[in-house]
C-alpha angles and dihedrals in degrees: 000000000000096000129033112240134191113238111246129173107260090216097049119133090243092057092048092049090048092052092046091049092048090051092051090046089051089060096046106036098061088055099046089104089061091050090051091048089053089048092053093047090050093048094048107039113027115100091264093044132107094262109020112210121168094201097049090042087067087077093067099073100043093046095054095035100044115004102049097046091045091051090050093047092048093047092049092049092048091051089058103038112003124246092332089057091046093055096049090042091055093048091050090048089059087067095061090043093056094040096059140042099222131076102280103212096134090048090051091051089054103040099038097061094032094055092045090051091051090049090054091051093047091051091054091057093071100021108143092005100088116101115242112271095032098073096097093045092052094043095051098043095044090051092047095048095047093045091051092049093048092047088057091047089050093051097045103032117011096042097056092044093050091046090054091049092047092050090049093049091047089052090052092051091048090050091052092049095046092048095043093244100120094095089062090069085081088073086071103026100055097050089042090057093055090048092047092242096118099092092071091055099035100045097025099051117357098052096048093044092043092052091050090048091048090053091054100037105020093245143035135212089208093077090066101045092092104014098061105120092200101090095051093040091054092053092050092049089052091053089048090059105028106020125105136231119336092355092061093043095051099039098083092055091044090051091057092049092048099044101036101024094041095225099142095177090075091078095048095087090055090056092046090050090056105022091187089070088074085082088061090055091047093047092048092047093050091048092050093050092045089053091052091050093050095046095039090230127155147151129263094220141000117299106223124199097026094245121144086237092056090045093054092043089058097040117121118245095254096041108067094103093046094046092047092050090046093056093041096049092043090053093047096049093044091049094050095048093044091047092055091049093049095045091049092048117109095194121138118281093256112056114204100244091160091058091046090051091054090049089052090052090049090053091047091050095230142046116294119241090217100041093101089061088063104038101032093240112167095034096099129081095018098316092319116125119241110223126225091248139012120296109249105155128040122176133192110209130194135157098275102017092222107089129019094024091051091051093048092047090053093052095047094042090060093046092052093046090049088054089057102258102115091151093066108101116222115188139158131230145170112260090238090061098049121122131185094262101100132094096206128023120194121194141159108273091249092056102043096096090053092053098047101073093057094045103036098154097049130093108252122214122190122206134179096196120047096189105054109002114162087224089076092070089049090053091051088053089048090055091046093050095043100041101044140044113251094003096279120141112252118264094349093183095052122102111280114261096175126089118255120279117282110275100054120116117278090247092055094050122089117260116269117259115286093251089061097058112118136200124257121281103037091124116027133172092253089063096056120087120182097195114035119204098215122102100184136053095249093047090051090052089051091049094050091044093049090058089055090047092049090056092053091243095124141012127238092269090068091061090057089050090053089060091044090053091050092052089052099048128351117253092210106131104183129252091074090298133128124175109196114194139155131274124266089258090057097066090102087066092062117094098176139352117274141154130205126199125200126178122208107193094191093047132236129242104245106185090314095320125104114241124188099165126050118188115191113207134199119163140177123197093350092294090137097052098092093058090047087053090053092047091050091053091051095050094049088059113076092199092055092046087055089051090053091051090051097042114125099185137046090235090063090056093048091048092053091053090055134229094316098148098056 
């Protein structure tokens, strides 16, 4: 594999808590801007604010009572079941809002996803059983009925339960503050951060309770329990002075990213490399919290990310001194403890920061976005990472795995073969079918985040153009650097086994792999139009889909799925080409493999890109892949694209795409 991982039980408690915390974070983080907006309005216009204004202060209550919970409920529902889930989740959230007199963030985090999940299950009951023409009626009424029921459940059941929990949690926090025990929460919070377990506590409990406290008191200490950058900053400063080897060299840059950028995870490998330094983080955290308790300082709203800039932006008007001292003292104590630990260490001169980074990624469950800043990955081979082992498997992934990914795989497959690496397997797949068995995963930039969880140990490459992305040459260099010694192509003097470089004629290019061969009749003359009638993107999709429908290759549901796919991620490929096709869920609407080709001489605006050729795709069991390979080869050759533009007969078009039906 591309990245060494530490075997962990997939069903461990830690993994489940991580996933739960990530889910909670996914509901809160997209709405942090709204929290900050509420914090600014509160700081500026309430009677104790910088610019008291009775009229503008009226915004404070409705935003925290209605807007913020509704945003959370909608976001949580959308995470589970798209926009439909978001709508029913927001309606259900209104029930817990009306049923209580406190900000109902926890209720929103429960009802939003739960209602969306129930909506998804209800839809599956009559999926495929509704007669044509009644789909919209059933969809709208089922959503309305379920949302109304869940709103009532929220008001009568969930709201009171959450209020009781919130009151109990507030009492615990008050007990800790009154008895001077709040600093001891660092004993749990700081190790939890390094193990990526903090989101469940921070976004599940601290942010909702802190927001309620801020509404009542104008500020809350809870917002800074986890976000204080001081403990991590102190550890990185200690490594900058007393570390060894790569750890010492990289620590100053990491300190800037952590303190200014607010990316706390960058210091986690340093702690994992010297586990004793966790006591420095705990000591710094306890000192920072104790300072906040003594000075009575707090923040108006969450500070996310945990940057010193974000912390000051959220600081209450009377708390700048206390917050400053909290960060300063936390940094100082953390630095002193970590310095003693590092100076007393008898470890070898070169600490294995790279290994610690991989352990951190294993704990996180996916690759770290900042790992390259620590290990220098990406600096070799012209800013292309060199993997731990040779590249054997590369996959292009898209939503359905039948169109854009197949085209991209064909282009890259020929480039890699031309470079002399015929043994490197390049395939395509639907994102839903991905597994963690690939060395390199290539996706459209809008789909990369969906592909990462299933392929955590692979190198991920994002592209915005499947036909001629400059990233393809980088991937070839990655293969060259990772599969050979010294970056030389293997057995350069041996007879060529690869197909010619992309751009040769279809006849001159090696045959596609055996698994791509398709039966006769995938592309026929009746499915080629030289002068399309459509003038818009959506009309062109309808025109291409209608040709597939006329051939009996698909049913009408597939045309709807083609539009759904386009709204998700554009099927524009580059070189004036778009290949609209259905979603992965629409494969049941395909009766046989078929391809349609339509030329638009005057061009069509395709999400800001000019498209002159629209290729409609429907495929079963990869039968359509060979023709897509041929199409890809044509559209990576400017001369052949010009021939297509100048073609006067359908036979000329079929000839350019090669003998794909034989």
